[in-house]
N, CA, C and O atoms as CSV, one atom per row, in Angstrom:
chain,resi,resn,atom,element,x,y,z
A,1,MET,N,N,-142.354,-13.520,50.683
A,1,MET,CA,C,-141.853,-12.137,50.836
A,1,MET,C,C,-140.426,-12.166,51.378
A,1,MET,O,O,-140.108,-13.064,52.156
A,2,SER,N,N,-139.547,-11.226,51.005
A,2,SER,CA,C,-138.280,-11.124,51.434
A,2,SER,C,C,-138.149,-10.673,52.916
A,2,SER,O,O,-139.074,-10.084,53.474
A,3,SER,N,N,-137.019,-10.954,53.516
A,3,SER,CA,C,-136.835,-10.640,54.991
A,3,SER,C,C,-136.337,-9.155,55.072
A,3,SER,O,O,-136.299,-8.598,56.169
A,4,ILE,N,N,-135.956,-8.512,53.935
A,4,ILE,CA,C,-135.509,-7.062,53.997
A,4,ILE,C,C,-136.456,-6.226,53.194
A,4,ILE,O,O,-137.029,-6.687,52.207
A,5,LYS,N,N,-136.624,-4.981,53.619
A,5,LYS,CA,C,-137.532,-4.035,52.925
A,5,LYS,C,C,-136.831,-3.420,51.696
A,5,LYS,O,O,-135.623,-3.560,51.503
A,6,TYR,N,N,-137.616,-2.758,50.909
A,6,TYR,CA,C,-137.096,-2.192,49.660
A,6,TYR,C,C,-135.978,-1.155,49.929
A,6,TYR,O,O,-134.927,-1.167,49.288
A,7,ARG,N,N,-136.232,-0.315,50.845
A,7,ARG,CA,C,-135.235,0.788,51.154
A,7,ARG,C,C,-133.882,0.176,51.680
A,7,ARG,O,O,-132.796,0.668,51.375
A,8,GLU,N,N,-134.016,-0.916,52.481
A,8,GLU,CA,C,-132.812,-1.548,52.941
A,8,GLU,C,C,-132.058,-2.243,51.766
A,8,GLU,O,O,-130.827,-2.244,51.731
A,9,ALA,N,N,-132.806,-2.820,50.823
A,9,ALA,CA,C,-132.110,-3.397,49.751
A,9,ALA,C,C,-131.419,-2.322,48.879
A,9,ALA,O,O,-130.330,-2.555,48.355
A,10,LYS,N,N,-132.031,-1.200,48.737
A,10,LYS,CA,C,-131.477,-0.094,47.974
A,10,LYS,C,C,-130.195,0.390,48.699
A,10,LYS,O,O,-129.167,0.622,48.063
A,11,ARG,N,N,-130.277,0.536,50.035
A,11,ARG,CA,C,-129.065,0.906,50.777
A,11,ARG,C,C,-127.909,0.007,50.678
A,11,ARG,O,O,-126.768,0.465,50.625
A,12,ILE,N,N,-128.177,-1.380,50.647
A,12,ILE,CA,C,-127.194,-2.401,50.501
A,12,ILE,C,C,-126.585,-2.321,49.093
A,12,ILE,O,O,-125.366,-2.424,48.959
A,13,LEU,N,N,-127.398,-2.140,48.037
A,13,LEU,CA,C,-126.757,-1.996,46.723
A,13,LEU,C,C,-125.913,-0.729,46.598
A,13,LEU,O,O,-124.908,-0.706,45.888
A,14,ALA,N,N,-126.346,0.351,47.317
A,14,ALA,CA,C,-125.522,1.512,47.296
A,14,ALA,C,C,-124.136,1.385,47.895
A,14,ALA,O,O,-123.155,1.946,47.408
A,15,LYS,N,N,-124.101,0.583,49.030
A,15,LYS,CA,C,-122.892,0.232,49.692
A,15,LYS,C,C,-122.046,-0.676,48.951
A,15,LYS,O,O,-120.824,-0.541,49.023
A,16,GLN,N,N,-122.598,-1.642,48.202
A,16,GLN,CA,C,-121.842,-2.504,47.317
A,16,GLN,C,C,-121.262,-1.681,46.206
A,16,GLN,O,O,-120.126,-1.978,45.837
A,17,GLU,N,N,-121.846,-0.755,45.662
A,17,GLU,CA,C,-121.380,0.136,44.541
A,17,GLU,C,C,-120.157,0.894,45.162
A,17,GLU,O,O,-119.098,0.956,44.537
A,18,GLU,N,N,-120.294,1.419,46.282
A,18,GLU,CA,C,-119.245,2.195,47.073
A,18,GLU,C,C,-118.050,1.292,47.245
A,18,GLU,O,O,-116.929,1.727,46.981
A,19,ALA,N,N,-118.229,0.050,47.675
A,19,ALA,CA,C,-117.157,-0.820,47.962
A,19,ALA,C,C,-116.420,-1.181,46.716
A,19,ALA,O,O,-115.192,-1.265,46.715
A,20,ARG,N,N,-117.182,-1.405,45.603
A,20,ARG,CA,C,-116.556,-1.684,44.295
A,20,ARG,C,C,-115.691,-0.564,43.834
A,20,ARG,O,O,-114.587,-0.782,43.335
A,21,GLU,N,N,-116.179,0.634,43.993
A,21,GLU,CA,C,-115.351,1.835,43.561
A,21,GLU,C,C,-114.069,1.945,44.384
A,21,GLU,O,O,-113.045,2.336,43.825
A,22,VAL,N,N,-114.064,1.623,45.675
A,22,VAL,CA,C,-112.873,1.709,46.504
A,22,VAL,C,C,-111.900,0.611,46.076
A,22,VAL,O,O,-110.702,0.867,45.961
A,23,ILE,N,N,-112.387,-0.591,45.842
A,23,ILE,CA,C,-111.550,-1.663,45.412
A,23,ILE,C,C,-110.923,-1.342,44.051
A,23,ILE,O,O,-109.746,-1.627,43.831
A,24,ASN,N,N,-111.682,-0.765,43.163
A,24,ASN,CA,C,-111.090,-0.480,41.777
A,24,ASN,C,C,-110.112,0.719,41.939
A,24,ASN,O,O,-109.160,0.781,41.160
A,25,GLN,N,N,-110.267,1.633,42.848
A,25,GLN,CA,C,-109.378,2.708,43.019
A,25,GLN,C,C,-107.967,2.170,43.491
A,25,GLN,O,O,-106.913,2.641,43.064
A,26,TYR,N,N,-108.040,1.177,44.381
A,26,TYR,CA,C,-106.786,0.690,44.933
A,26,TYR,C,C,-106.163,-0.512,44.294
A,26,TYR,O,O,-105.144,-1.032,44.748
A,27,ARG,N,N,-106.802,-0.950,43.217
A,27,ARG,CA,C,-106.284,-2.106,42.476
A,27,ARG,C,C,-104.889,-1.813,41.954
A,27,ARG,O,O,-104.668,-0.779,41.323
A,28,GLY,N,N,-103.977,-2.682,42.201
A,28,GLY,CA,C,-102.611,-2.566,41.710
A,28,GLY,C,C,-101.641,-1.836,42.722
A,28,GLY,O,O,-100.420,-1.907,42.582
A,29,ILE,N,N,-102.205,-1.171,43.689
A,29,ILE,CA,C,-101.282,-0.409,44.585
A,29,ILE,C,C,-100.377,-1.410,45.376
A,29,ILE,O,O,-99.194,-1.155,45.605
A,30,GLU,N,N,-101.007,-2.593,45.792
A,30,GLU,CA,C,-100.173,-3.591,46.573
A,30,GLU,C,C,-99.013,-4.121,45.840
A,30,GLU,O,O,-98.159,-4.727,46.486
A,31,THR,N,N,-98.876,-3.967,44.561
A,31,THR,CA,C,-97.747,-4.448,43.694
A,31,THR,C,C,-96.933,-3.445,43.134
A,31,THR,O,O,-96.004,-3.738,42.382
A,32,LEU,N,N,-97.257,-2.075,43.497
A,32,LEU,CA,C,-96.611,-0.997,42.828
A,32,LEU,C,C,-95.107,-1.081,43.090
A,32,LEU,O,O,-94.317,-0.950,42.155
A,33,GLY,N,N,-94.696,-1.295,44.342
A,33,GLY,CA,C,-93.192,-1.387,44.547
A,33,GLY,C,C,-92.526,-2.466,43.739
A,33,GLY,O,O,-91.433,-2.253,43.212
A,34,ASP,N,N,-93.140,-3.602,43.625
A,34,ASP,CA,C,-92.501,-4.723,42.879
A,34,ASP,C,C,-92.408,-4.279,41.416
A,34,ASP,O,O,-91.382,-4.497,40.772
A,35,ARG,N,N,-93.459,-3.665,40.889
A,35,ARG,CA,C,-93.433,-3.243,39.431
A,35,ARG,C,C,-92.410,-2.158,39.143
A,35,ARG,O,O,-91.899,-2.028,38.030
A,36,LEU,N,N,-92.112,-1.340,40.243
A,36,LEU,CA,C,-91.102,-0.287,40.029
A,36,LEU,C,C,-89.692,-0.807,40.366
A,36,LEU,O,O,-88.727,-0.053,40.241
A,37,GLY,N,N,-89.549,-2.072,40.789
A,37,GLY,CA,C,-88.224,-2.635,41.057
A,37,GLY,C,C,-87.791,-2.338,42.449
A,37,GLY,O,O,-86.608,-2.490,42.755
A,38,MET,N,N,-88.661,-1.929,43.303
A,38,MET,CA,C,-88.142,-1.705,44.750
A,38,MET,C,C,-88.022,-3.028,45.502
A,38,MET,O,O,-88.699,-4.013,45.205
A,39,LYS,N,N,-87.149,-3.002,46.466
A,39,LYS,CA,C,-86.933,-4.164,47.279
A,39,LYS,C,C,-88.078,-4.441,48.174
A,39,LYS,O,O,-88.401,-5.608,48.394
A,40,SER,N,N,-88.738,-3.412,48.722
A,40,SER,CA,C,-89.861,-3.586,49.619
A,40,SER,C,C,-90.797,-2.362,49.512
A,40,SER,O,O,-90.509,-1.340,48.890
A,41,ASN,N,N,-91.882,-2.560,50.146
A,41,ASN,CA,C,-92.836,-1.345,50.213
A,41,ASN,C,C,-92.233,-0.185,51.042
A,41,ASN,O,O,-92.437,0.990,50.737
A,42,ARG,N,N,-91.454,-0.574,52.141
A,42,ARG,CA,C,-90.738,0.466,52.823
A,42,ARG,C,C,-89.856,1.348,51.909
A,42,ARG,O,O,-89.735,2.559,52.090
A,43,GLU,N,N,-89.268,0.685,50.947
A,43,GLU,CA,C,-88.284,1.475,50.088
A,43,GLU,C,C,-89.142,2.359,49.193
A,43,GLU,O,O,-88.765,3.497,48.912
A,44,LEU,N,N,-90.286,1.861,48.741
A,44,LEU,CA,C,-91.251,2.623,47.960
A,44,LEU,C,C,-91.752,3.844,48.729
A,44,LEU,O,O,-91.776,4.943,48.175
A,45,ILE,N,N,-92.146,3.682,49.970
A,45,ILE,CA,C,-92.595,4.762,50.825
A,45,ILE,C,C,-91.480,5.846,50.981
A,45,ILE,O,O,-91.743,7.032,50.784
A,46,LEU,N,N,-90.253,5.428,51.331
A,46,LEU,CA,C,-89.128,6.392,51.464
A,46,LEU,C,C,-88.921,7.185,50.203
A,46,LEU,O,O,-88.686,8.392,50.244
A,47,THR,N,N,-89.012,6.484,49.054
A,47,THR,CA,C,-88.864,7.170,47.765
A,47,THR,C,C,-90.027,8.141,47.567
A,47,THR,O,O,-89.806,9.270,47.127
A,48,LEU,N,N,-91.180,7.759,47.860
A,48,LEU,CA,C,-92.343,8.680,47.640
A,48,LEU,C,C,-92.179,9.912,48.547
A,48,LEU,O,O,-92.504,11.017,48.111
A,49,PHE,N,N,-91.687,9.768,49.796
A,49,PHE,CA,C,-91.414,10.821,50.758
A,49,PHE,C,C,-90.431,11.768,50.158
A,49,PHE,O,O,-90.606,12.980,50.276
A,50,GLU,N,N,-89.403,11.275,49.520
A,50,GLU,CA,C,-88.364,12.091,48.923
A,50,GLU,C,C,-88.923,13.045,47.798
A,50,GLU,O,O,-88.436,14.161,47.618
A,51,ILE,N,N,-89.903,12.584,47.098
A,51,ILE,CA,C,-90.433,13.370,45.968
A,51,ILE,C,C,-91.471,14.338,46.309
A,51,ILE,O,O,-91.734,15.277,45.559
A,52,GLU,N,N,-92.125,14.120,47.523
A,52,GLU,CA,C,-93.264,14.913,47.960
A,52,GLU,C,C,-92.845,16.104,48.690
A,52,GLU,O,O,-91.753,16.109,49.258
A,53,GLU,N,N,-93.651,17.153,48.724
A,53,GLU,CA,C,-93.453,18.327,49.661
A,53,GLU,C,C,-93.686,17.928,51.105
A,53,GLU,O,O,-94.413,16.974,51.381
A,54,ASN,N,N,-93.108,18.612,51.971
A,54,ASN,CA,C,-93.209,18.459,53.470
A,54,ASN,C,C,-94.704,18.321,53.859
A,54,ASN,O,O,-95.054,17.402,54.600
A,55,GLU,N,N,-95.601,19.232,53.362
A,55,GLU,CA,C,-96.954,19.240,53.816
A,55,GLU,C,C,-97.600,17.819,53.450
A,55,GLU,O,O,-98.412,17.316,54.227
A,56,SER,N,N,-97.269,17.241,52.382
A,56,SER,CA,C,-97.906,15.992,51.981
A,56,SER,C,C,-97.327,14.884,52.893
A,56,SER,O,O,-98.038,13.953,53.270
A,57,VAL,N,N,-96.104,14.991,53.221
A,57,VAL,CA,C,-95.457,13.950,54.080
A,57,VAL,C,C,-96.125,13.933,55.455
A,57,VAL,O,O,-96.357,12.871,56.033
A,58,ILE,N,N,-96.428,15.124,55.968
A,58,ILE,CA,C,-97.092,15.327,57.282
A,58,ILE,C,C,-98.515,14.713,57.150
A,58,ILE,O,O,-98.953,13.998,58.051
A,59,GLU,N,N,-99.203,14.974,56.088
A,59,GLU,CA,C,-100.575,14.423,55.949
A,59,GLU,C,C,-100.503,12.900,55.869
A,59,GLU,O,O,-101.337,12.218,56.464
A,60,VAL,N,N,-99.576,12.380,55.184
A,60,VAL,CA,C,-99.494,10.866,55.034
A,60,VAL,C,C,-99.168,10.334,56.437
A,60,VAL,O,O,-99.863,9.433,56.906
A,61,LEU,N,N,-98.178,10.834,57.104
A,61,LEU,CA,C,-97.838,10.348,58.434
A,61,LEU,C,C,-98.939,10.431,59.430
A,61,LEU,O,O,-99.079,9.539,60.266
A,62,THR,N,N,-99.754,11.502,59.376
A,62,THR,CA,C,-100.990,11.590,60.209
A,62,THR,C,C,-101.924,10.515,60.014
A,62,THR,O,O,-102.440,9.944,60.975
A,63,HIS,N,N,-102.200,10.169,58.668
A,63,HIS,CA,C,-103.101,9.009,58.335
A,63,HIS,C,C,-102.412,7.804,58.832
A,63,HIS,O,O,-103.099,6.989,59.448
A,64,LEU,N,N,-101.156,7.571,58.656
A,64,LEU,CA,C,-100.580,6.245,59.079
A,64,LEU,C,C,-100.736,6.075,60.578
A,64,LEU,O,O,-101.031,4.988,61.076
A,65,ARG,N,N,-100.518,7.240,61.323
A,65,ARG,CA,C,-100.648,7.144,62.803
A,65,ARG,C,C,-102.041,6.646,63.183
A,65,ARG,O,O,-102.209,5.786,64.048
A,66,GLU,N,N,-103.032,7.223,62.500
A,66,GLU,CA,C,-104.422,6.833,62.857
A,66,GLU,C,C,-104.809,5.432,62.346
A,66,GLU,O,O,-105.592,4.728,62.983
A,67,LEU,N,N,-104.234,5.028,61.156
A,67,LEU,CA,C,-104.621,3.790,60.673
A,67,LEU,C,C,-103.902,2.597,61.329
A,67,LEU,O,O,-104.446,1.495,61.397
A,68,TYR,N,N,-102.640,2.844,61.820
A,68,TYR,CA,C,-101.827,1.782,62.443
A,68,TYR,C,C,-101.271,2.186,63.759
A,68,TYR,O,O,-100.056,2.323,63.902
A,69,PRO,N,N,-102.158,2.392,64.774
A,69,PRO,CA,C,-101.689,2.850,66.094
A,69,PRO,C,C,-100.645,1.973,66.772
A,69,PRO,O,O,-99.716,2.460,67.417
A,70,ASP,N,N,-100.830,0.624,66.600
A,70,ASP,CA,C,-99.898,-0.301,67.257
A,70,ASP,C,C,-98.513,-0.224,66.644
A,70,ASP,O,O,-97.503,-0.152,67.343
A,71,GLU,N,N,-98.495,-0.242,65.322
A,71,GLU,CA,C,-97.265,-0.088,64.567
A,71,GLU,C,C,-96.545,1.267,64.819
A,71,GLU,O,O,-95.317,1.336,64.879
A,72,TRP,N,N,-97.325,2.289,64.959
A,72,TRP,CA,C,-96.826,3.717,65.158
A,72,TRP,C,C,-96.130,3.669,66.580
A,72,TRP,O,O,-95.066,4.262,66.761
A,73,SER,N,N,-96.724,2.986,67.536
A,73,SER,CA,C,-96.182,2.998,68.913
A,73,SER,C,C,-94.866,2.203,68.906
A,73,SER,O,O,-93.871,2.594,69.517
A,74,GLU,N,N,-94.905,1.103,68.209
A,74,GLU,CA,C,-93.550,0.376,68.041
A,74,GLU,C,C,-92.591,1.186,67.409
A,74,GLU,O,O,-91.443,1.198,67.851
A,75,ALA,N,N,-92.935,1.930,66.341
A,75,ALA,CA,C,-91.809,2.639,65.637
A,75,ALA,C,C,-91.228,3.805,66.585
A,75,ALA,O,O,-90.027,4.075,66.600
A,76,LEU,N,N,-92.118,4.427,67.322
A,76,LEU,CA,C,-91.621,5.428,68.340
A,76,LEU,C,C,-90.734,4.896,69.248
A,76,LEU,O,O,-89.769,5.584,69.580
A,77,SER,N,N,-90.900,3.688,69.754
A,77,SER,CA,C,-90.052,3.107,70.746
A,77,SER,C,C,-88.824,2.458,70.209
A,77,SER,O,O,-87.938,2.094,70.982
A,78,ALA,N,N,-88.725,2.294,68.886
A,78,ALA,CA,C,-87.615,1.586,68.241
A,78,ALA,C,C,-86.461,2.563,68.204
A,78,ALA,O,O,-86.625,3.782,68.263
A,79,GLU,N,N,-85.202,1.924,68.096
A,79,GLU,CA,C,-84.018,2.718,67.876
A,79,GLU,C,C,-83.915,3.425,66.676
A,79,GLU,O,O,-84.390,2.903,65.668
A,80,SER,N,N,-83.358,4.561,66.601
A,80,SER,CA,C,-83.108,5.259,65.259
A,80,SER,C,C,-82.120,4.512,64.410
A,80,SER,O,O,-81.153,3.976,64.951
A,81,PRO,N,N,-82.303,4.444,63.111
A,81,PRO,CA,C,-81.410,3.749,62.255
A,81,PRO,C,C,-79.973,4.502,62.168
A,81,PRO,O,O,-79.858,5.718,62.319
A,82,GLU,N,N,-78.966,3.677,61.922
A,82,GLU,CA,C,-77.563,4.306,61.806
A,82,GLU,C,C,-77.561,5.296,60.618
A,82,GLU,O,O,-77.033,6.404,60.717
A,83,THR,N,N,-78.153,4.870,59.514
A,83,THR,CA,C,-78.221,5.770,58.321
A,83,THR,C,C,-79.675,5.993,57.887
A,83,THR,O,O,-80.219,5.227,57.091
A,84,PRO,N,N,-80.289,7.044,58.418
A,84,PRO,CA,C,-81.619,7.241,58.042
A,84,PRO,C,C,-81.879,7.337,56.560
A,84,PRO,O,O,-81.135,8.039,55.876
A,85,GLY,N,N,-82.856,6.696,56.032
A,85,GLY,CA,C,-83.226,6.750,54.634
A,85,GLY,C,C,-82.713,5.518,53.803
A,85,GLY,O,O,-83.155,5.246,52.687
A,86,GLU,N,N,-81.782,4.832,54.424
A,86,GLU,CA,C,-81.233,3.589,53.746
A,86,GLU,C,C,-81.734,2.378,54.533
A,86,GLU,O,O,-81.691,2.301,55.761
A,87,LEU,N,N,-82.217,1.433,53.705
A,87,LEU,CA,C,-82.720,0.244,54.273
A,87,LEU,C,C,-81.711,-0.870,54.232
A,87,LEU,O,O,-80.938,-0.958,53.278
A,88,PRO,N,N,-81.689,-1.720,55.225
A,88,PRO,CA,C,-80.710,-2.889,55.176
A,88,PRO,C,C,-81.045,-3.861,54.029
A,88,PRO,O,O,-82.196,-4.039,53.629
A,89,ASP,N,N,-79.990,-4.459,53.543
A,89,ASP,CA,C,-80.167,-5.407,52.381
A,89,ASP,C,C,-80.860,-6.739,52.767
A,89,ASP,O,O,-81.306,-7.469,51.882
A,90,HIS,N,N,-80.953,-7.059,54.062
A,90,HIS,CA,C,-81.663,-8.189,54.472
A,90,HIS,C,C,-83.058,-8.003,54.780
A,90,HIS,O,O,-83.500,-8.167,55.917
A,91,GLU,N,N,-83.805,-7.642,53.730
A,91,GLU,CA,C,-85.248,-7.432,53.845
A,91,GLU,C,C,-85.900,-8.710,53.909
A,91,GLU,O,O,-85.439,-9.673,53.296
A,92,PRO,N,N,-87.009,-8.792,54.653
A,92,PRO,CA,C,-87.843,-10.027,54.616
A,92,PRO,C,C,-88.444,-10.284,53.252
A,92,PRO,O,O,-88.814,-9.330,52.569
A,93,THR,N,N,-88.556,-11.494,52.837
A,93,THR,CA,C,-89.174,-11.719,51.549
A,93,THR,C,C,-90.657,-11.544,51.602
A,93,THR,O,O,-91.316,-11.935,52.565
A,94,GLN,N,N,-91.180,-10.948,50.550
A,94,GLN,CA,C,-92.561,-10.587,50.541
A,94,GLN,C,C,-93.419,-11.790,49.985
A,94,GLN,O,O,-92.930,-12.581,49.177
A,95,VAL,N,N,-94.534,-11.885,50.381
A,95,VAL,CA,C,-95.474,-12.903,49.861
A,95,VAL,C,C,-96.006,-12.475,48.537
A,95,VAL,O,O,-96.459,-11.344,48.364
A,96,GLU,N,N,-95.949,-13.397,47.586
A,96,GLU,CA,C,-96.358,-13.098,46.230
A,96,GLU,C,C,-97.860,-12.567,46.204
A,96,GLU,O,O,-98.757,-13.211,46.750
A,97,ALA,N,N,-98.087,-11.401,45.566
A,97,ALA,CA,C,-99.371,-10.875,45.550
A,97,ALA,C,C,-100.252,-11.645,44.467
A,97,ALA,O,O,-99.756,-12.178,43.474
A,98,ALA,N,N,-101.515,-11.644,44.743
A,98,ALA,CA,C,-102.435,-12.218,43.753
A,98,ALA,C,C,-102.514,-11.443,42.495
A,98,ALA,O,O,-102.333,-10.227,42.559
A,99,PRO,N,N,-102.772,-12.024,41.321
A,99,PRO,CA,C,-102.826,-11.255,40.189
A,99,PRO,C,C,-103.938,-10.183,40.185
A,99,PRO,O,O,-104.982,-10.410,40.797
A,100,ILE,N,N,-103.764,-9.074,39.546
A,100,ILE,CA,C,-104.740,-8.005,39.488
A,100,ILE,C,C,-105.899,-8.335,38.663
A,100,ILE,O,O,-105.713,-8.603,37.476
A,101,ALA,N,N,-107.103,-8.346,39.173
A,101,ALA,CA,C,-108.354,-8.741,38.461
A,101,ALA,C,C,-108.886,-7.487,37.801
A,101,ALA,O,O,-108.537,-6.363,38.163
A,102,GLU,N,N,-109.748,-7.719,36.816
A,102,GLU,CA,C,-110.413,-6.630,36.075
A,102,GLU,C,C,-111.494,-5.891,37.121
A,102,GLU,O,O,-111.893,-6.451,38.142
A,103,PRO,N,N,-111.837,-4.768,36.779
A,103,PRO,CA,C,-112.904,-4.102,37.617
A,103,PRO,C,C,-114.153,-4.972,37.684
A,103,PRO,O,O,-114.537,-5.654,36.734
A,104,VAL,N,N,-114.793,-4.902,38.924
A,104,VAL,CA,C,-115.971,-5.812,39.180
A,104,VAL,C,C,-117.219,-5.153,38.376
A,104,VAL,O,O,-117.571,-3.990,38.572
A,105,PRO,N,N,-117.809,-5.968,37.508
A,105,PRO,CA,C,-119.024,-5.377,36.907
A,105,PRO,C,C,-120.192,-5.250,37.828
A,105,PRO,O,O,-120.337,-6.023,38.775
A,106,ILE,N,N,-121.053,-4.253,37.553
A,106,ILE,CA,C,-122.133,-3.879,38.468
A,106,ILE,C,C,-123.423,-4.314,37.813
A,106,ILE,O,O,-123.735,-3.833,36.723
A,107,ALA,N,N,-124.129,-5.135,38.379
A,107,ALA,CA,C,-125.436,-5.529,37.926
A,107,ALA,C,C,-126.526,-4.532,38.336
A,107,ALA,O,O,-126.635,-4.135,39.496
A,108,GLU,N,N,-127.316,-4.151,37.348
A,108,GLU,CA,C,-128.431,-3.203,37.647
A,108,GLU,C,C,-129.467,-3.867,38.390
A,108,GLU,O,O,-129.758,-5.027,38.098
A,109,PRO,N,N,-130.100,-3.212,39.390
A,109,PRO,CA,C,-131.204,-3.935,40.101
A,109,PRO,C,C,-132.461,-4.007,39.238
A,109,PRO,O,O,-132.745,-3.173,38.378
A,110,GLU,N,N,-133.194,-5.092,39.552
A,110,GLU,CA,C,-134.384,-5.264,38.733
A,110,GLU,C,C,-135.560,-4.583,39.404
A,110,GLU,O,O,-135.683,-4.666,40.626
A,111,PRO,N,N,-136.430,-3.914,38.665
A,111,PRO,CA,C,-137.542,-3.298,39.310
A,111,PRO,C,C,-138.439,-4.271,40.053
A,111,PRO,O,O,-138.610,-5.419,39.641
A,112,VAL,N,N,-139.006,-3.798,41.149
A,112,VAL,CA,C,-139.947,-4.672,41.903
A,112,VAL,C,C,-141.325,-4.550,41.276
A,112,VAL,O,O,-141.774,-3.457,40.928
A,113,ALA,N,N,-141.970,-5.661,41.142
A,113,ALA,CA,C,-143.281,-5.570,40.505
A,113,ALA,C,C,-144.342,-5.483,41.538
A,113,ALA,O,O,-145.524,-5.400,41.205
């Protein structure tokens, strides 16, 4: 007999499905800046802020503050740039991203006899 119960197995499969959906939704985002010819993800973010309405920018910044509290604190204590919106040419080199894989296939569970 298995060490987990039927309901627990169903819950695990549901979580796996949810995880696959999240992965497939975000597939390719990590290389979007490179594919658009941006020097860095920071340049991509600044460009996206320029085309979005203020309410969207506030929503994004709120999420960033909650997701990256340490980086947010560092940014608050950093000096303001001389020319806001322009990034220096000496950007750190980015690590090459892994190739984008195809969506993960989902195996249907077998009925328990």
